[in-house]
N, C-alpha and C positions, 0 to 999 in steps of 0.2 A: 647510477638506478641506471633503470634501465628505459627503452623507450612509451613504453605506458605509464609511466611513472612519471616522465615529464610532462606530460599531456591531460594528466586530473586534474579534474573539478574543483579547487578546497574550496571554493566560495562557499558555493551552496551545493548542497549536497539533496538530493530530492530523493521521496518515499515511494515504491514502485506496488503496483496492484498487479493481481494476477488478472491473467487474459487468457483470449486465442483466437490467433491473427487466421484470420481464414480470405483465402484470395482462389479464384478458378475452382480445384478441385484438391486445394490444398487446406491443410488447417496444421496450423502447430503453439504448442503452448508460447507463453511468452510472456510480458508484461506490460504493463502500460505506466507512462508518467502521468503526473498532473492533470495536463492534457490534452490526453486521450491517445498521445501518440506509445507507438508499438514501442519497443527495444527487446533484447534477447540477450541470454549472456553466451561467451562463448561454445558452453552447453550446448546452447537450445540452439545455437547456428550449426553447430557442427552433426551433433546424431544423427538430423536426419538424412546424412548424405555416408553416416555409418563410418565416422572418421574423429577422429581424438580433439579436446577444446583444444590441445596444443596447438595442431594446426591453422585456427583460427588466427593466433599471437602473428603465429607463422607466417601470415598472408598479411599482415597488420604491417610486420618488421619488414618483411621484405617488399610491398607496397608504398612504404614510409607514411600509409595509413591512420598511423598511430592518435594519429588528432581528435578521430572521429569516441573513443572509447572514453568513456567518465564513467565516473563513480556513481551509484544506487545505492540507497538501502531496499533490500528484500523486505517482503511484507513481514519476517521474522528478525527484521532490525540487523540481520548483519548486512555485511557495505562486498559491494561483488562491480566487478569490472561489466562495463555491459555498452553493446553500439546497436545504434539503429537501425532502421531496417532497409535503409539504402546500403549501408557495408556490408550487415548481409546479402544483400541482393549482388556485393562485387564480389564478395567471395565467394559464391555460388559459380557465377559469372565465370571467375579463375577458371573454377575448377571443371567447368565444360570444357578448357581448352587445355588444360594440364592431368588430369586424371582417368581412366575408365570406370563407369560407373562400378562400384561396388556392393557386392551379391547379400551384404550387409544393411547397406541402403533401404529405406523406407519409402523415400520420395529421390527421385536423382536431381543432379546437380543441376540438369538443365529445366527442368519443370517446375523447381523452385526456384531459380533465375525468372523466366517466364512472369510467374505468380507475383512477384514481387515486381518487376517491372510493369506488370496489370494493374497493381493496385495503386504503385506509386504514380503511374501516368494517371490515373484515372482523378484519383487525388487533387495533383494537379490542375487539372483542366473543369474541376467543381464539381465534379458527379457525386451525387448522394446515393447512388444505390448501393454503396458501401456503407453507411451510417450504420453507426449501433443499432439493436433494438434498444425500447428503453426499461432503462435498469429493474424498474420494479415490476417489471413484469415476469422477471427470472425469479426460476426457485431461490430461496436464501436471501431475500430483499425482503425489508417493511420496510412501508411507506410512513415519512418521517409528519404527523399532522404540527405540530406543536415544539415550539422552543422557548423553554424555561428558565430565569433568569431567576436561582434560591440563594440570596443568606440567606451562610449558616452559621459563622462564626461573627458574633459580634464586634471584635475590635479585630477587624479586618477589612478592607473595602473591596476585597476580591470577593465574586459570587459566585456559585457551580452553574454551570451552563449545562441545561439537561433536554435532553430530545424526549419526545413521548412521540412513537411510532401504534401502527396496529398491526398482528401479522395476521394469516390471513383469517385464521380460527376465531379472531375480534379482541385475543387478548393484546393486552395495550403490556408491550414494552418501553421501559428508561434505562435510557442508557445518560450518562459521562464526559462529555469532554474530555480529554487528557489533559491535554493545557492547563484546562479554568480547573480540576482536580489539583494536579502538583502545585499550581499556582499559591491553592488553597494549603496545601499542606508547608509551603515552605520552599519547594520544584522548582529548580528550571522545568522548560518544556521538554529540552531534550533530554532529562536526565535516565529515561528507560530505552531510548534510543539512538545511543551510546551503541555502537559493534560492539559484537561478544559481550554488551555489559555484564559483569560476575553477579551485581546486585540481580537482574533479572531473570538470571540461571537460579539463581533461592531463592526468589518468589514462587517460582512455579509448585517446590514444594509445599509453598502456605497456598495453592490456588489460582496463582493468578492463570490468566488466560493464554496462551503464546501466540494467539494474533487477535488483535486489537478487530473492534470491526469499523469500517471504512463509513462515510457518512459521504455522499455528493450532493453540492449546490444546483441548482439547472447554468450554473455558469461553470463547472467544472472545478471546483473549489472545492475541494476535499478538510475532512474533518474528521481524525480519530475520537473514540469512544472507548471509555471502558462501560464493563459492565456494575452494576453494584457490586457482584461477588467481588470484581474485580480491585474496587476499591477497597475492601472490606479488607481487600488480601495483604493488599500496602498497607492499610495500616495495621493490620497485625506483628505484619513483620517490624515496621518501624517503633511499633510500642516495643515491640520484647529484646529488642537488636540494639534500638539506638535511642530507646524512653522518648519518643519525637511526642509533645505534650501534644500540637496541634492534630495530630494519625486519633489521639486521645478525645478531643473535645469534639472532633470529627466524629467519632461514633457515639460520642455521648447525646450529642444535639439530635440525630440522623435514630436515639434511643427515645428520646422526648418527642419527637414529630418526625414518621417516618418519610423518606424521600418524597414517595405518590403522597400522602396526605399534603406535603409542601405543597407540591406542583397544581395541587386541586384544589390550593383557596388563594391562586393566584388569578384575578378572574382573565386578565388581560395579554394572558401570553403571546409571544410573537407565532405569529404562524407565515411557515416556508414548506416550499415542495419541495422534499428531497427524498432521495430512496439508501438506503442504509442494507449491507450487505458484506458478510465475512472475508477480510482476504487475505 
């Protein structure tokens, strides 16, 4: 077992979303945890200075800081080792004293290190100028106006959580919470979140979207959602390949009364201020 493996966190593996880290005149692709903190893969740390991702691992082992590395699910549900911004800053600082700037590098180590330290110090001092803009104002977001709990199958207490939102053009979009849908058809909520899931790869052929939609509450909590088309694709697979009766009942119920009509007859939906973005 190498030094990275010994420090992997096994109790909780977070799901990341894509993000862009900005500080001073530096802008890098990154990932964000549910609490909005930035993390980076080895490649994202090393590429801006024109070095291979293996150089980050060598740095961690040499400096015995591998305990700052942990595992997380990327938006496509693959498992990856990621580092905090603090670790990235330490790597760039190390390069300042160890290497000459490479011609291939887009940003030199000293610039990256300075930008990272500036960002971290500003956050530690409670400055708010680095705060993210309102996500609902960015392209690709849908403002969620209602949350419905739809009772679909009579023989189970499970209900479907449906989030209704508005496109900028005014079109209503209905999204289904992943966990509530999977529970309704008899599966654990992480069934499709397991790394390199062969089932998920198979479902792509049935029309499953490669990446889910993520809804973010004001407190930073994240809810993953399927489109109705995703749910229909999963049901088709389960019926044809597994003979799943709940999936069949799901389709029958929606055939009798469509999802949109079911939501419209609920008089007092729960309201929430959420935004949605494809991750």
